[in-house]
C-alpha positions as a Markdown table, in Angstrom:
| # | Residue | x | y | z |
|---|---|---|---|---|
| 1 | Lys | 0.2 | -0.1 | 0.0 |
| 2 | Asn | 1.2 | 3.5 | -0.6 |
| 3 | Phe | 1.4 | 6.2 | 1.7 |
| 4 | Ser | -1.8 | 7.7 | 0.8 |
| 5 | Glu | -4.1 | 4.3 | 1.0 |
| 6 | Lys | -2.5 | 3.7 | 4.6 |
| 7 | Ile | -3.5 | 7.2 | 5.7 |
| 8 | Val | -7.2 | 6.7 | 4.5 |
| 9 | Glu | -7.3 | 3.3 | 5.8 |
| 10 | His | -6.4 | 4.9 | 9.1 |
| 11 | Phe | -8.8 | 7.4 | 9.2 |
| 12 | Glu | -11.6 | 4.8 | 8.1 |
| 13 | Ile | -11.0 | 2.6 | 10.9 |
| 14 | His | -11.4 | 5.4 | 13.4 |
| 15 | Pro | -14.9 | 6.2 | 14.0 |
| 16 | Val | -14.4 | 10.1 | 12.9 |
| 17 | Arg | -17.4 | 9.8 | 10.5 |
| 18 | Arg | -19.8 | 8.2 | 13.5 |
| 19 | Leu | -18.3 | 11.0 | 15.5 |
| 20 | Leu | -19.3 | 13.7 | 13.2 |
| 21 | Arg | -22.9 | 12.3 | 12.4 |
| 22 | Ser | -23.5 | 12.2 | 16.3 |
| 23 | Ser | -22.2 | 15.2 | 17.0 |
| 24 | Glu | -24.3 | 17.7 | 19.4 |
| 25 | Ile | -21.6 | 20.6 | 19.0 |
| 26 | Phe | -22.5 | 22.0 | 15.7 |
| 27 | Ser | -25.6 | 22.4 | 13.6 |
| 28 | Lys | -26.7 | 19.5 | 11.3 |
| 29 | Val | -25.9 | 21.8 | 8.2 |
| 30 | His | -22.3 | 22.4 | 9.6 |
| 31 | Thr | -22.1 | 18.6 | 10.6 |
| 32 | Gly | -22.9 | 17.8 | 6.8 |
| 33 | His | -20.5 | 20.2 | 5.7 |
| 34 | Tyr | -17.8 | 18.7 | 7.7 |
| 35 | Thr | -18.7 | 15.4 | 6.9 |
| 36 | Leu | -18.5 | 16.0 | 3.1 |
| 37 | Ala | -15.0 | 18.0 | 3.7 |
| 38 | Tyr | -14.1 | 14.5 | 5.3 |
| 39 | Asp | -15.1 | 12.5 | 2.5 |
| 40 | Gln | -13.0 | 14.8 | 0.5 |
| 41 | Phe | -9.8 | 14.4 | 2.7 |
| 42 | Leu | -10.0 | 10.5 | 2.4 |
| 43 | Lys | -9.8 | 10.7 | -1.3 |
| 44 | Lys | -6.8 | 13.1 | -1.5 |
| 45 | Pro | -5.0 | 12.9 | 2.0 |
| 46 | Leu | -1.7 | 13.9 | 1.1 |
| 47 | Phe | -2.4 | 16.9 | -1.1 |
| 48 | Gly | -5.9 | 17.6 | -0.9 |
| 49 | Ile | -8.4 | 18.4 | -3.9 |
| 50 | Gly | -7.3 | 22.0 | -4.3 |
| 51 | Pro | -8.4 | 25.5 | -3.5 |
| 52 | Lys | -12.3 | 25.7 | -3.8 |
| 53 | Gly | -12.5 | 22.1 | -4.5 |
| 54 | Phe | -15.3 | 21.6 | -2.2 |
| 55 | Arg | -17.8 | 23.4 | -4.3 |
| 56 | Asn | -16.7 | 21.3 | -7.3 |
| 57 | Tyr | -16.7 | 18.1 | -5.3 |
| 58 | Cys | -20.3 | 19.1 | -4.4 |
| 59 | Arg | -21.3 | 19.0 | -8.0 |
| 60 | Lys | -19.8 | 15.6 | -8.8 |
| 61 | Val | -21.7 | 14.1 | -5.8 |
| 62 | Asp | -24.9 | 15.7 | -7.0 |
| 63 | Tyr | -25.4 | 17.5 | -3.9 |
| 64 | Asn | -26.5 | 14.4 | -2.3 |
| 65 | Pro | -27.4 | 14.6 | 1.6 |
| 66 | Glu | -26.5 | 11.2 | 2.4 |
| 67 | Ile | -22.8 | 11.8 | 1.8 |
| 68 | Gly | -22.7 | 15.5 | 3.2 |
| 69 | Ile | -24.4 | 18.8 | 3.0 |
| 70 | Cys | -22.9 | 21.0 | 0.0 |
| 71 | Ser | -22.2 | 24.6 | 0.0 |
| 72 | Thr | -19.5 | 26.5 | -1.9 |
| 73 | His | -17.1 | 25.9 | 1.2 |
| 74 | Pro | -17.1 | 24.0 | 4.8 |
| 75 | His | -17.7 | 26.9 | 6.8 |
| 76 | Asn | -14.5 | 26.0 | 9.2 |
| 77 | Phe | -10.7 | 27.0 | 8.3 |
| 78 | Phe | -9.2 | 24.2 | 9.8 |
| 79 | Ile | -11.7 | 21.5 | 7.8 |
| 80 | Gln | -11.2 | 23.6 | 4.7 |
| 81 | Ile | -7.5 | 23.7 | 4.6 |
| 82 | Thr | -7.5 | 20.2 | 5.6 |
| 83 | Ala | -10.0 | 18.7 | 3.0 |
| 84 | Glu | -8.8 | 21.3 | -0.1 |
| 85 | Leu | -4.7 | 21.6 | 0.8 |
| 86 | Gly | -4.4 | 18.0 | 2.7 |
| 87 | Ile | -1.8 | 17.0 | 5.0 |
| 88 | Leu | 0.6 | 19.4 | 3.7 |
| 89 | Gly | -1.5 | 22.4 | 4.2 |
| 90 | Phe | -2.5 | 21.4 | 7.4 |
| 91 | Leu | 0.9 | 21.3 | 8.5 |
| 92 | Phe | 1.4 | 25.1 | 7.1 |
| 93 | Tyr | -1.7 | 26.1 | 9.0 |
| 94 | Leu | -0.3 | 24.4 | 12.2 |
| 95 | Ile | 3.2 | 26.0 | 11.9 |
| 96 | Ile | 1.5 | 29.5 | 11.4 |
| 97 | Leu | -0.8 | 28.8 | 14.9 |
| 98 | Ser | 2.1 | 27.5 | 16.8 |
| 99 | Phe | 4.4 | 30.6 | 15.8 |
| 100 | Ile | 1.7 | 32.9 | 16.9 |
| 101 | Ile | 1.0 | 31.3 | 20.2 |
| 102 | Ile | 4.9 | 30.7 | 20.8 |
| 103 | Asn | 5.3 | 34.3 | 20.2 |
| 104 | Ile | 2.7 | 35.5 | 22.7 |
| 105 | Lys | 4.2 | 33.4 | 25.2 |
| 106 | Asn | 7.7 | 34.8 | 24.6 |
| 107 | Ser | 6.2 | 38.7 | 24.2 |
| 108 | Leu | 4.8 | 38.1 | 27.8 |
| 109 | Ile | 8.1 | 37.0 | 29.1 |
| 110 | Lys | 10.1 | 39.8 | 27.4 |
| 111 | Arg | 10.5 | 43.1 | 28.7 |
| 112 | Lys | 7.7 | 45.7 | 28.6 |
| 113 | Ser | 7.9 | 47.3 | 24.9 |
| 114 | Lys | 5.6 | 50.2 | 23.8 |
| 115 | Tyr | 4.5 | 48.1 | 21.0 |
| 116 | Gln | 3.8 | 45.1 | 23.2 |
| 117 | Ser | 0.1 | 45.7 | 23.9 |
| 118 | Met | -0.3 | 46.3 | 20.1 |
| 119 | Phe | 1.2 | 42.6 | 19.1 |
| 120 | Leu | -0.6 | 41.0 | 21.9 |
| 121 | Val | -4.0 | 42.4 | 20.4 |
| 122 | Ile | -2.8 | 41.8 | 17.0 |
| 123 | Ser | -1.9 | 38.0 | 17.8 |
| 124 | Ser | -5.1 | 37.4 | 19.6 |
| 125 | Ser | -7.3 | 38.9 | 16.7 |
| 126 | Leu | -5.0 | 36.6 | 14.5 |
| 127 | Leu | -5.8 | 33.6 | 16.7 |
| 128 | Ile | -9.5 | 34.2 | 16.8 |
| 129 | Asn | -9.9 | 34.6 | 13.3 |
| 130 | Leu | -8.0 | 31.3 | 12.4 |
| 131 | Phe | -9.3 | 29.3 | 15.4 |
| 132 | Pro | -9.9 | 25.8 | 14.2 |
| 133 | Phe | -13.0 | 25.2 | 16.4 |
| 134 | Leu | -15.4 | 27.7 | 15.3 |
| 135 | Pro | -17.4 | 27.9 | 12.5 |
| 136 | Ser | -15.8 | 30.6 | 9.9 |
| 137 | Gly | -16.1 | 31.9 | 6.1 |
| 138 | Asn | -14.2 | 30.6 | 3.3 |
| 139 | Phe | -10.4 | 30.9 | 3.5 |
| 140 | Phe | -10.1 | 31.3 | -0.1 |
| 141 | Asn | -12.6 | 34.4 | -0.3 |
| 142 | Asn | -11.5 | 37.6 | -1.0 |
| 143 | Trp | -13.2 | 39.8 | 1.8 |
| 144 | Ile | -12.2 | 36.9 | 4.6 |
| 145 | Ser | -8.7 | 37.1 | 3.0 |
| 146 | Ile | -8.6 | 41.1 | 3.1 |
| 147 | Ile | -9.1 | 40.8 | 6.8 |
| 148 | Ile | -6.8 | 38.3 | 7.6 |
| 149 | Tyr | -3.9 | 39.6 | 5.3 |
| 150 | Tyr | -4.5 | 42.9 | 7.1 |
| 151 | Tyr | -3.8 | 41.5 | 10.6 |
| 152 | Ile | -0.7 | 39.5 | 9.2 |
| 153 | Gly | 0.6 | 42.9 | 8.0 |
| 154 | Leu | 0.1 | 44.5 | 11.5 |
| 155 | Tyr | 1.3 | 41.3 | 13.2 |
| 156 | Met | 4.7 | 41.7 | 11.0 |
| 157 | Phe | 4.7 | 45.1 | 11.7 |
| 158 | Ser | 4.5 | 44.7 | 15.6 |
| 159 | Tyr | 6.6 | 41.7 | 15.8 |
| 160 | Lys | 9.7 | 43.6 | 14.5 |
| 161 | Lys | 9.0 | 46.1 | 17.0 |
| 162 | Val | 9.1 | 43.9 | 20.1 |
| 163 | Phe | 11.6 | 41.3 | 19.2 |
| 164 | Thr | 14.1 | 43.7 | 17.6 |
| 165 | Gln | 14.3 | 46.3 | 20.1 |
């Protein structure tokens, strides 16, 4: 078996799909989106199906509610990145979240800077926008990207001010 087949076998053995369907945390519609995105992930676990592939996959399964509930995106950044960009995209997402969290910790340990409070607010804003367990918009949508990239620019500015002075 190749690597992708082993990953699919691992996730099919574990009761992830059953857990999603029995979830009382999210609405039925969100759970349907997540189930469909999980099925997409199983098809191409390493590289995913490509950006904006969720909507194309829905057309292929003919909007069958037994498979999952279709939309243009799965309404969760973490799930969308995992389904559309695979494990490699998920690792990139995880590295970014880890970088932000580690730098928040380092900023709190470091001596006070006049930009420290700005850095903490912007870092918190990025964490809230990228938080993996909340419903969210489409990661590859224009207006969502504008908000995230705006915060990334402010984050880089404040990071330089806090950690290089």
